[in-house]
N, C-alpha and C positions, 0 to 999 in steps of 0.2 A: 450245803445245811443241814442240820439238825433236830431232828423232829422232838417239840416239848409235848412232854408228856405231863398237864397240870393234876396235882392233885391236891384234896382238899380234905382235912378232918373236922369230921363237924359231929361237935362236943355235945349238943345237943338231940341227935337220930345214932348218937354212936358210935358210925361209920364213918368207913374212911370209906374212900372210893375221886380213882384214877379215871383223869379219860382219856382219853381214843389219842391217839399220835397225830398231833397234828404241823404240818410245817408251817413253817412260818412262809409270809409274803412282800412284798415292795412295798404295802401299807402295813407303814407302823403303827399311825391311830387306830385300823378297820383294824388287824389285829391286839393290839391292849383292847381294847372294849370287845372283844370273843372275849380272853382271857376272864376280864374284872367279871364278866357277861356270870361265868360256869362257878365263881365263886358266890355269886347272891342267894341270901336267902342260909345258906352258912353262922352256923353257933358254932364261935368260936370260943375257946376258953377263957377267956379272960377279958 
């Protein structure tokens, strides 16, 4: 398995955020929920 590092370009705060590396688990649904929650509140460019 390969660790996943999420990157968020937050144009509202003019910041780039990097997550800590996260190892995927066998529970894909729970993993996707964790990944999408990381991006909540991030302001997109368009």
